LUMLO-41017 format. One record per residue (C-alpha): residue in one letter; chain; x, y, z. Coordinates in pm, whole numbers, plus 32768, in hexadecimal, padded with zeros to 4 digits. Example, Ala and Ser with C-alpha at 12.3 -4.5 7.8 and 13.67 -1.06 7.14 Angstrom:
BEGIN
[node "A"; "A"; [84CE; 7E3E; 830C]],
[node "S"; "A"; [8557; 7F96; 82CA]],
This chain:
BEGIN
[node "X"; "A"; [3B82; BBDC; 6B71]],
[node "X"; "A"; [39F7; BC15; 6B9A]],
[node "X"; "A"; [3A34; BB28; 6CD1]],
[node "X"; "A"; [3B35; BC09; 6D76]],
[node "X"; "A"; [3AA5; BD35; 6CEB]],
[node "X"; "A"; [3963; BCEB; 6DB8]],
[node "X"; "A"; [3A06; BC50; 6F15]],
[node "X"; "A"; [3A30; BDDB; 6F84]],
[node "X"; "A"; [3911; BE55; 6F7B]],
[node "X"; "A"; [3884; BD3B; 7006]],
[node "X"; "A"; [3957; BD91; 7130]],
[node "X"; "A"; [3931; BEF7; 7139]],
[node "X"; "A"; [37AC; BEA9; 717F]],
[node "X"; "A"; [37F0; BD90; 7260]],
[node "X"; "A"; [388B; BE93; 734F]],
[node "X"; "A"; [37D4; BFCB; 72E0]],
[node "X"; "A"; [367B; BF5B; 7306]],
[node "X"; "A"; [36A5; BEE4; 7450]],
[node "X"; "A"; [36F9; C03E; 74E3]],
[node "X"; "A"; [3610; C100; 73F3]],
[node "X"; "A"; [34E5; C029; 743B]],
[node "X"; "A"; [3548; C034; 75B7]],
[node "X"; "A"; [3451; C13F; 7664]],
[node "X"; "A"; [34FD; C23B; 773C]],
[node "X"; "A"; [351C; C241; 78D0]],
[node "X"; "A"; [341C; C2FC; 79AF]],
[node "X"; "A"; [34A0; C454; 7A2B]],
[node "X"; "A"; [35BA; C407; 7B2D]],
[node "X"; "A"; [35FD; C28E; 7AD0]],
[node "X"; "A"; [370F; C1F0; 7A6E]],
[node "X"; "A"; [36BE; C144; 7902]],
[node "X"; "A"; [37FA; C020; 7977]],
[node "X"; "A"; [37B9; C008; 7AD6]],
[node "X"; "A"; [3832; BEB1; 7B6E]],
[node "X"; "A"; [3781; BDD1; 7C08]],
[node "X"; "A"; [3833; BE55; 7D5B]],
[node "X"; "A"; [374A; BF72; 7D4C]],
[node "X"; "A"; [35FC; BED2; 7CFD]],
[node "X"; "A"; [3634; BDAD; 7E20]],
[node "X"; "A"; [367C; BEB7; 7F3B]],
[node "X"; "A"; [3555; BF7E; 7EB6]],
[node "X"; "A"; [3471; BE51; 7EAC]],
[node "X"; "A"; [34F3; BE09; 8021]],
[node "X"; "A"; [345C; BF7B; 807D]],
[node "X"; "A"; [3342; BF50; 7FF1]],
[node "X"; "A"; [330F; BDD7; 80C6]],
[node "X"; "A"; [33BA; BE4B; 8210]],
[node "X"; "A"; [3414; C004; 8218]],
[node "X"; "A"; [347E; BFB2; 8391]],
[node "X"; "A"; [358C; BEA8; 82DF]],
[node "X"; "A"; [36E3; BEE5; 8368]],
[node "X"; "A"; [3817; BE38; 8291]],
[node "X"; "A"; [3927; BD48; 836A]],
[node "X"; "A"; [3A46; BDE9; 8304]],
[node "X"; "A"; [3ABE; BF09; 8246]],
[node "X"; "A"; [3BDD; BEE8; 811B]],
[node "X"; "A"; [3D3E; BF15; 8187]],
[node "X"; "A"; [3D99; BFFD; 801A]],
[node "X"; "A"; [3C74; C0D1; 7FCA]],
[node "X"; "A"; [3CBC; C10C; 7E44]],
[node "X"; "A"; [3CA0; C258; 7E3A]],
[node "X"; "A"; [3BC0; C25D; 7CF9]],
[node "X"; "A"; [3B3C; C19E; 7BEE]],
[node "X"; "A"; [3C00; C198; 7AF8]],
[node "X"; "A"; [3D2B; C125; 7BEC]],
[node "X"; "A"; [3C09; C007; 7C3C]],
[node "X"; "A"; [3C30; BFC0; 7A95]],
[node "X"; "A"; [3D7E; BFBC; 7A97]],
[node "X"; "A"; [3DB2; BEC3; 7BC0]],
[node "X"; "A"; [3CC8; BDB4; 7B26]],
[node "X"; "A"; [3D3F; BE19; 79DC]],
[node "X"; "A"; [3ED6; BDC3; 7A78]],
[node "X"; "A"; [3E1C; BC77; 7B23]],
[node "X"; "A"; [3DA5; BC17; 79DB]],
[node "X"; "A"; [3ED5; BC63; 7906]],
[node "X"; "A"; [3F70; BBC6; 7A33]],
[node "X"; "A"; [3EC2; BA3E; 7A4A]],
[node "X"; "A"; [3EA4; BA77; 78B2]],
[node "X"; "A"; [4028; BA59; 78BE]],
[node "X"; "A"; [405B; B932; 79DD]],
[node "X"; "A"; [3F47; B857; 7912]],
[node "X"; "A"; [3FF2; B885; 77B7]],
[node "X"; "A"; [4147; B877; 784C]],
[node "X"; "A"; [40CC; B715; 78E6]],
[node "X"; "A"; [4056; B6AB; 7797]],
[node "X"; "A"; [4153; B6E3; 76D2]],
[node "X"; "A"; [4246; B65B; 77D6]],
[node "X"; "A"; [4171; B522; 77B7]],
[node "X"; "A"; [4166; B51B; 7677]],
[node "X"; "A"; [42E6; B513; 7661]],
[node "X"; "A"; [430F; B40C; 775B]],
[node "X"; "A"; [4248; B30E; 7682]],
[node "X"; "A"; [42AA; B382; 7546]],
[node "X"; "A"; [4446; B34C; 75D1]],
[node "X"; "A"; [43B8; B202; 7674]],
[node "X"; "A"; [4303; B187; 750E]],
[node "X"; "A"; [4457; B1DE; 7473]],
[node "X"; "A"; [4522; B0E5; 75AE]],
[node "X"; "A"; [4464; AFF6; 755A]],
[node "X"; "A"; [4444; AFE4; 73EE]],
[node "X"; "A"; [45F8; AFF9; 73C1]],
[node "X"; "A"; [462D; AF05; 74EA]],
[node "X"; "A"; [4536; AE09; 7420]],
[node "X"; "A"; [4604; AE6E; 7327]],
[node "X"; "A"; [473D; ADD6; 73BB]],
[node "X"; "A"; [487E; AE42; 7413]],
[node "X"; "A"; [490D; AE84; 7282]],
[node "X"; "A"; [4826; AF8F; 7225]],
[node "X"; "A"; [4754; AF56; 7112]],
[node "X"; "A"; [46A9; ADEC; 70FD]],
[node "X"; "A"; [46B4; ADC7; 6FAE]],
């Protein structure tokens, strides 16, 4: 009972402390900008006259749409990996069952 009682405050602190301790970003900057924005600013600092080789075919309407598309891509990838793992485990289990059944012979039980 005591161990379970202390798990919830520890989880709460693990979630809340990083959000509380991280300083707020300076005015005009996003708190969680991605690597794309930082790379773009670094390239602009290094070579101000740089022109991109190509532009995106479809530009998302905003950051929220971009985040949605990224989350959908991650969910789809996780679904594919989960399906593959489930199929692999089931195939291996069925293979083992067939091998054990073939060792027992056509009569069923070995006893």
